[in-house]
N, C-alpha and C positions, 0 to 999 in steps of 0.2 A: 137495272143490271147490277149484279153484285161485283164489287171491285176486288180483284185478287191482288194481294200485296206482293210487291216485288222484293226479292232478296238482294237486289243490287245495292252496293255500298258506294258512296261518293268518295272513293279513295283519292281522286284527283284534287280534292280540296285539301291541300297540304299545309297545315298551320305552321309546322316547323320551318318549312321552306319559305313561307311568307315572312316569318320572323327574321330568318337569316338574311333575306333580301332587304328588308327594311334596315336591319342593323348595319349592313355593308354600305348603306347609302347615307349614313349620318352626316358625312361631309362631302361637299362637292365643289369643284372649281368652276368659274365662269366659262372657261374653255370647254369643259366637259358638257355643261348645260347647252352651250351653243352647238356643239357637235350633235347632241341628241335632237335638238330642234331642227337642225339641217336635215337629219334623217327623217324626222316627222313630216317635213314638207314634201318628201317623196311619196307620201300617202300609202306607205306599205305597213304602217303600224309600228308599235314599239313593243319591246319585251319588258318583262317585269322589272328587271334591273334598271332599265332606262326610266320606267315610270316611277320607281322608288326615288331615283335621283331627282326627278322633277318635283316630286312631292316635298322633298326637303328644302327645295329652293324657295327662299322668301325675299330675295333681292328684288326690289321694285322694278329695276330696269330689266332684269331677266324675266320677271313675271310678265311684263308688257310684251317682251319678245315671244313668250310662250303663247300669250293671247293672240298675238299677230299670226303665229303659226296656226293656231286653231281657226282663226278667221279665214286664212288661206285654204286650209284643208276643207272647211265647210263649204266655201264658195266654189272650189274646184269640183267637189262631188255633188253637192246638193243645190248650188246656186243660192239665191236669196229668197226662196219660197219658204213658207211656213204652213204646214198642213194643220187644219183645224178639225177638232172632233169634240164630242160631248160624252161623258159617262152616262150610262143609263142603269141605275140601280133598280133591280127587280125585287130584291128581298134582303132584309137584314137579319134573317134567322141564321144562327151559327151554333155549332156544337163545340167550338174551340174556346179555350180560355187564354187569350193573348192579352197580356197586361197593358198593352199600348192602344188597344182598339176598343171603340165604343160598342162594336158588335159582339164582344165577348159574351159567352153563354150566361155567366152569372151576373151580368150587369142589370140591376133592377131599375136603373134610371132611364134605360133606353126603352122607347116605345117600339114594339116589334110590328113589322109590317111586311106582308107578302102580297105583291100585286097579282091580281087575277088577269086573264087575257084582255078583258076590256080596259082595265087600268093600264096595262102595258101598251096597248094600242093608243090610248089617250096620251100617255107620256111621249110615245113616238111621234104622234101627230103634232104635238106642241113643238118638238124639236125640228120636225120637218118645216113647220110654219115659221120657225126662226131662221131657217136656211141651211140647217145641217144636212150633210150627206153621209156621214159615217158616225157610228156610235161605238163605244166600248161598253158592252153589256157586263154588268158586275152583279155578283150575288154573294151573300154570306155563305159560309161553308156548311150549310145544312139546308135540305130541300123539303118541300111539302110532301104529302103522301105519295105523289107520283114519282118521287125520286129525281134522278137526273133528267128524266123526260121533261120535267118542269122547265129546265134550261133550254132544251131543244125546242120545246113548244114556244117558248118566249122568243127565241131567235126567229122561228117561222112567223110569229106574229109581227115582229118588227119588219121583216122583209115584205110582208103582205099589206102593210099599212100604207095608205096613200093620203095625200091632202093636196087637192088641185093637181098640179103637174109635179109636185114634189114627192120624193121618196128617199128612204135610206138605202144607199147603194152598197154599203159594206158594213157588216157587223163584226167587230173584233170581240173577243171574249176573255174575261178575267174570272176564272172559276177555279175551284179546288183541284189539286192533282187527281188524275184519273188513271184507270187501267188502259192498256193499249186498245182494248175493245171499245171502251167509251170514247177514247180519242178518235177512233175511226168514225164513230157516230157523230162526234163534234165536227169532224172534217166534212162528213156527208151533209151537215147542216149549212155548209158553204160559208164558214167563218173566214175572216181574213187572217189576222194575227191572233195566236193564242198567247195570253199573257199570264204570268204567275211570278210573284215576287218571293224570293227566299227570305226576305226581311233582314236576316243577318246570317253570314256564313261562319260565324264563330260559334262552335258547338256548345261551349259552356254558356254563353250568353243566350243562345237559341233555347237551350233547356230552361234557363232561368225565366225567360219571358213568355214561354209557351208551356203553361203548367197543366193543361188538360186538353183532351180531344185528339183527334187523328193528326192534327198539325204538329204534335210533339215529335213526330217521326221525322227527324232531320233528313235522313237519306231518302225516304219516300218523296219528300218535297223536292229536294235538290236534283233528283234524277227524273223529275216529271218530263223534262224536255227530251230525254232519251226515248221515253215511251211515246211522246207526241210525234217525234221524228219518225219512229218506227211505224207509227200509224199513218204517216203521210202528211202530217202538218209540218211544213218546212219553213213557215214564218212564225217565229216565237219571240216573245218579249220578256226580258229579264229585268231585275231590279232589286235593290235593297232599300231598307228604311233607314236612312241616315239619322243617327242619333242614338241608336241602340248600342253600337260598339265603335271602336276607332275607325274613322273613315278610311284611313290609309290601308288598314288590313282589309276592309271590305272591298275596296277597289281592286286590290291585287287578287283577292279570292274570286271576284267576279271575272277577272282576266283568266284565272285558272279554269273556270267553267266555260268561258268562251273558247279557250284553246281545246278543251275536251270536246266540245261540240264540233269544232272545225276538224279535229283529228278523227272523230268517230263518224261524222256525217258529211263532212266536206263543206259545211255551212255554219256560220255563227249566227247570233241572234239578229233579228230584223230591227229590234229596238232595245234601247236601254232606258229605263225610267229612273229618275233621281229624286224621289220624294224625301223630304225631311219630316221628322216627327212633328206633328201638330196637335194642339189640344183636342181631346175627345171626351165627351161626357161620360162620367163614370169610370174613367181610366186615369188614375193618378200619375202613372209613368209618363203619359203623353204630355203632361204639363211640366215635367222636370226630366228632360233627357239626361241619361247618364254620360253620354258623349256628345254634347251639342256641337253642331257644325256651324261655324261662323259664316257670315256672308262672304268674306274673302276666301275662305276655304271652299265654300260652295262653288264660287266662280272657278277656282282651281280644279275642282273635281270635273266640272263640265268641260273645261278646256282640255284637261288631261284625257278624258274619255274620247273626245273628238279626235285627238291626234293619235291615241293609242289604238283605237278601233275605228278607223276613219269611215268605213263603209256602213256603219250602223247608225240608224236614226236615234236621236236623243229626244225624249219626251219630257216636257215641262208642264206640270199640272197646275190647277188653280189653288193648290195648297199655298203657293207663294203669292205675295202681293204683286200688284201691277208693276211697280218700279223694279222689283227684283227680277221679274220675268223679262222685262225689257232689256235688262242688263245681260241676260244670258243668250239672247238670240244670236248675236254675232259670235259668241264663243263656241257654238256648236249645236244648239237646240234646233231641231228641225220639225217637231210636232208639238202642238199646244192644245190643251182643252180650253173651252170658252163657254161662258154662260152656264157653268156647271152647278149641279146639285149632287150631294153625296148621301141622299136618303131616298128610299123608295117612295115614289109619288111626289118627289120634291119639285118637279116642274109644274105640275098642276096645282100644288098646294104650297107654294113657296111662302116662307115667313108665317107658317101656321103655328109656330110656338111649340111644336112637339119636339121632344128629344129623340129623333130617329136617324140623325145623320152619323156617318162613320167618323168624321173628323171635321174640324172647323176649316172653312175656306178662307183664303187670303185675298182672292181677286173675285169680287162680286159683280163685275161688269157684265153687261149683256153681250151676246155674240156680235151684234152690230157695233157696239162700242169697241170691242176688241179688233174687229175687222178694220175699222176706221183708224185705230191707233197703229196697228201693224202696217197698214198701207202708208200712213203718214211717216213712218220710220223708214220706208223704202223697201219693205218686204212684201212679197206677193202672198196674200191669203189664199191658200189652196184648199179646195174641197175634192180634189181628184181621187178617184178610186180605180184608175185604169189598170194599174199593174196587177191587181188581184184578178181582174176579169180577163186579162190577156195572158195570164200564166207567168207573168214576170215576178215570180216568188222564189224563195229559197236560193238555190245555187244560180238560177238564171238571173235573179235580181243582183246577186253579189257579183256575177261576172260583168255586169254593166256598171255597178256602183264602184267597184274597186278602181277601175281606170278612169273614173269620172265621166262615163258616158251616159249615165242614167239621167243627168240633168237635161240632156238634149230632148228627152221625152217629157220629163217632168215640167220643164219651163213652159212650153206651149200649153200643156194640159192644165197647169196651174192658172194660166191666164184665162183660158176658156171657162174653167170652173168658177174663177173669181168673177168674170163678167156675168155668168149665169146668176150668181148670188146678187150682184149689183142690180141687175135688171128686175129680178123677181122678189127680192126681200129687203134690200138696203134702204135706209133713210136717205133723203136727198143729199145731205152733207157727206154721208159715207160714200154714196155713189160718185159724187164729184171727186173726192180724194182718190177713190179706187180707179176711176177712169183715167185720171191724170197719171197714176202709177202704171197702168196698163200701157198707155201711150208711150211713156218713158221706156218701159221694158222692151216694147216692140222695136223702138228706135235703136236700142243698144244691143240687141241680139245678133248673134252670128247670122249671116245671110241665109244659110240653109234652114236654120231653126226659125228665123224671123218669118220666112215664107209660110212655114207650118203654123206658127202662132197667129199670123194675120188671117190665115184661112179659117182657123178654128174660131177665133174671136168674131170674125165676120159672120160665120154660120150661126153663132149664138145670137148675135144682133138680129139676124134674119129669122129669129124665133125658133131655131133648132135647139135642142137640149142634149146634154150628156155627150158632148163632142170631145173626142180624145184620140191620141195615137199611141 
């Protein structure tokens, strides 16, 4: 289908307003910070001025208080579960020239690869046999001769692939911005969340790092969620690539986009991703970020997003190493990738020595190792996909997330999906750690939720599968 360009301009990304907000927050007193953190604990979010004030705070004691507020908000809304998924790269063809990305069109060091249906099914089968239930389908921003149908057919292939009793129950999609008509087709393919990263909201930087291709159009990209929402896709995932421009600006610009979506459609993003720039073959910029984000600032970003947009899931990818990832769980992260590959065919042909990946990974552990680690830290590894299939998306999900009610559904569902993984895929040591965690979680649940959790876990033990409420 031919994509018709929209004339919509993203006037809601107001650079002057962001600059003024940051300038007004150059100094702050402890009393002011604590007042903002008290407001944050009410789980109604923060405005840009409050966020800017917290950005400028570097007092160790007050930072710990901010982290404590983030832990409180995360626990009240999401509990201690961590949703696990894997990216599934189907093609690294791209028509854009993004200086930070290995997939850029002029990169001669990259080995190009487009998976055919059999290869997509094989990659999917491998992920199923590892224990995955949800994937994020990713493609470079150029398609083979069949055009966007290539993506739709790939989604159908993933859903139709089985291995034993296993299956992928939800496909999320990260693909180039589309027309309303193509978003309608994407929705008809039964995706979960549509994900698209702006990379940077700073127009001058955006123009400097996107030097060729359709991605040069800042407004077409940033307004993609308007078209997706218009097409009926009400679960969207936003994000920037930290390292391209000042992180403080990016976070406030992201807040402007969130407010725009809430005002225009009554619902904000389902997820926010927080990738930092990582080395990528053939892309010099990726090895030398112009605005590097320190580990301390990275923690601050995650905690700030958690308390500023409390209802939104925060995704942590395997770009980061295991230690960094562990340190972000309590600060607000609610979804993590595990056992990832960032190249087409990477699961079947790992360590093949080809330069075909989008960026270098920091966490190379298997799904089983990540599940064991997460459970040993006291978090429930969740493979649940219930909300998508029960229609708890968009505004319906937000209505339950904002007052902290969603965890009453998510907690028992997380336990049943975790038990399913432990019985069908886990190594003995992982199963032991996981079963101890489930027993502890069941003992500490509220009575009404505990009853549901015990029933679901018992049904899984009785050889039923895909049990949820």
